[in-house]
N, C-alpha and C positions, 0 to 999 in steps of 0.2 A: 557520643556521636551526635552530630546535628541532626535536627529534624527537618527532613527533606519532603518536599512536595514535589510530585511527579506530574508532568503535563504531557498530553499527547492530543493529537487532532483526530477527527472522526472517521479518516480513512483507515486508521489502525482498527483491525479486528481484535476485540477485546473477549478474550475466552474468560472462563469462570475465575481462572488464577488472578486475572488483571481486574475483572469486575469486583473481585471480593478484596481488592487492596483499596483500604480506606484512604491512602495517601495519593491515589492516582485520580487525576481529573482530566477530562476529554473536553477539547473545545470544538464546536461543530463547524464545519463548512456550509456553504448555502447552495441549494439547488433551485434554479428559477426556472419554472415551466409556465409558458404562457404568461408571463409578467408576475405570476404568483410565486412567493418566496418559501422555501421550506428549509428547516435545519435538518442536516443530514443526521439521520439516526435518532431524531427526536420527533420530527413532524413527518418524516417520510422513510419508510422501509423499502428494501430493494423490490420486493413485490409490488407495493403500490407504485414505486418508481416506472418499472417497466410496463405496468398496466396503463400508466398515464401516457407514457411514450408513444403508445399507438394511436392516441387521440389528439396529439399536439398540433397547433396550427403554424407555431414558430419552432425553430432550433432551441434545444434546451441550453441551458448555460449553468455554470458553477462558479463560485466566488470564495475567495479565501476569507477567514475571519479578519476583522477590521483590528487595527491597532488599539482602538478603544476597547474592543472585546477583551483582547489580552490584557490591557492594562486594568480592567475591572477585575478580572479573575486575579491577576497577579496582586493587585492590592489587597483583595480578599484573602489571598493565601498567606499574605505578608503578617497577618495578626496572629496567624498559627504556627507558622513555619519559620525556620531560619535560613532555608536556602530553597532555591527552585530549579529543578532539571527538566527542561522541556525537550523531548525527542520527536521531531516532526518529519512530515513527509518532505520529499525531494524538493529543495529551493528551485530546481530548474524545471519543475512541473507545477509549482504553485508559489504564490507570494506570501503563503503561510508562515513561513520560516522567517522572510523579511519583517512581517508585522510583529512577530514574537519579539525579534532583535530590537526593533525601535521601541516597543511598549516596555522592555527592560530598562530602557535608558530614563522612563518616566516615574519608575517606582523605586523604593528604598528597601529593596532586598538583592542580595546576590542571585542573579539568574544565569544559567549556563542553557544555551540553546545548541542542540545537536542535531545537525543535518543528516537525516538517515539515508539520503539520496535514493529512497525507495518509498513504497506505500504498503497498505493491506497487511497481511499477516507478517510478512517479512519485516516490516517496521515494527510490529509488536514484538517480534523476536529479539530486535536489539533493545527495545524498552525493557523487556524482561531481564536481558543481560545486565544492562545497566543497573536496574533495582538490585540484582543478586550481587554484583560486585561491590556496589556501595554498602550493602549490609554486611559484607565480609570485612568492612573496616578500610577500604581503598578510600583515596581522595578522590574529589570529583576530577582532579585532572588525571588521576590514573584511570578514573570510570570512563572519561571521554576517550583517551588513547585506547583503552582496550576495545570499547564499542567501534571507534573508527576504523580498527585494525580488523575487525571482522566484517564490517560494513564493506569495506573495500574488496572483499573477497567474494562478494554476492554475485549470482548469476541469476537473472530471471528472464524467461521466455513465454511468450503468450500470443496464442492464436485470437485475434479480435473475432468475436462472435457475430458483429454486424458491421460491415463496410459503409452500409448506409448511416448507421448511427454515428460512426465514427467521422464520416464526411459531413453530416448535418450539425455535429458538435463543433464543427472547425478544425478538426485535427487530421482531415485528408483533402487534398484538392479534388476538383471535379474530374479532371483528367485520371487520376489515379483510382477514383471510385469506379469511373466508366470502364477501364480497363480491366480491373480487378473483377467487376461484376460479370463482364463479358466472357472473360477467359476462366472465370471461377478459381482465380488465384487466391491463396490464402497467404497474406504476409505474416512471418513470424517477427513479432515485436519483441526486441531486445531492451533491457534498461541498463545501459552503461554510464557509469559516473553520474547517475542521475537523471539522464537523458534518455527519451523513447528513440529508437532506432529500428530501422527494418534490417534484420538479422539475414532474411533469407526469403524467398518466396516459394510456396509448395503448391502443387495443384490438388485442391482438395483437403479435407480434414484429416483423413487417414495419413497422407503423406506428411502433413505438418506435424503430427503426432510422432511420427516416426522419426523426424528430424530433431524433435524435442527431445526424444529418447536418446538419440545418438549424443546430443550434447550432454546429457544427464550421464550417460556411459563413461563417455571420455573424461569428465571431471571426476567422476566417482573413483575410477581406477586409479588416478593420480592422487587424490586427497582423503579419500575414506572418510568423508564427512558422516555424522550421525543421523541427519534427517533432512527431508524435503517437504516442500509445501505445495500442494496443488491447488491453484486459484481457479475460482469459476465465478461466472456472473450470477446466475440464478438457480441453475439445475444441480442440484446436490447429487442426485442419482447419477449423472454424467460423470463428475468427479470421482464418485465411489466406484464406478466402473473402471476408470482409468487407474485408480488407486489400486484395485485387485489385481489388475494386469501387471503394474509395475512392481508389485509387491512379489510376484512369482519370479521376476528376474533379478530383483534386488531384496533378496530376504532379510539380510541384516541392516537395512535402511528403513527408518520410521517415516512414514508418509501422513500427512495432516491435510485434510480437506478444509479450505478456508474460503468464505464468500468474499468478493471484492467491496461489496457495499455501493450505496446508492451514488455517491459522488464520482466514483470510477465508471459505474454501470452507465451513467449518462454518456460517456465516451464510448464505452467498450461492446455494450450490447449483453442480452441476457445469457447467449450461448457462448460466451467467452471462456476459453479455458487455457491454463498456464501453468508452469512450474518454476519453482524458485528454491534456492539452497545457497548456504555459505561454506565456502571451501575451508574456511578456517575455524568452523564450529564442529569441534570433534569431541 
């Protein structure tokens, strides 16, 4: 078997299994706060981010890793590995995937970049699947096909914790922000084919959570997948509380609570709560 280096980006949540994988490397996105740059997950934690957001004078921004950053990493890995597989956040949400593709043309090692069309822990799930499939002896082409099949069965729904934060980061218009704030409307955001869309609007957090449970119930009855991921901005206790509620209705479904991280937190806010699953992961 070829010696493969695995690469992802800092929007992926690395649990202990991934952190302990010596062949896995993560490249950070950049968070800009009042002109100061921070490397996601290295210079800035979610806790530090949300504290800083309260004091900002200008809207926060995020930026993808440069082509040069990917090239530098890939050249370094080419000295130790025979092949590189990069599983990265949605190409429709960031230019990270494009940077990887362009850097791959500049180095002398085979590189396969896989567009996860997602982010956070659902991205990590695809990464784990790719590593597991490759270790079973499958070719990289077979690994890609398997991952993309599972990827395309994803459903993700999120209630953004802060309309103001979404507005300040440039992801919501002033009119949408004003109407949402005045009417206490909670837009339920879905990620469909790698793109953020407003799935539905609910009056308040309780109604929004009920709607997301309806989506989960409908898909679970049809597909009987094995696990789901509760995504949260900062407050683990809120995610754990919802997990306990869901576990009562879905006793055979495994739920994992997973933080969204600083880069996503810039746009979503600390009280963000959502859920994600793969219908084909059984």
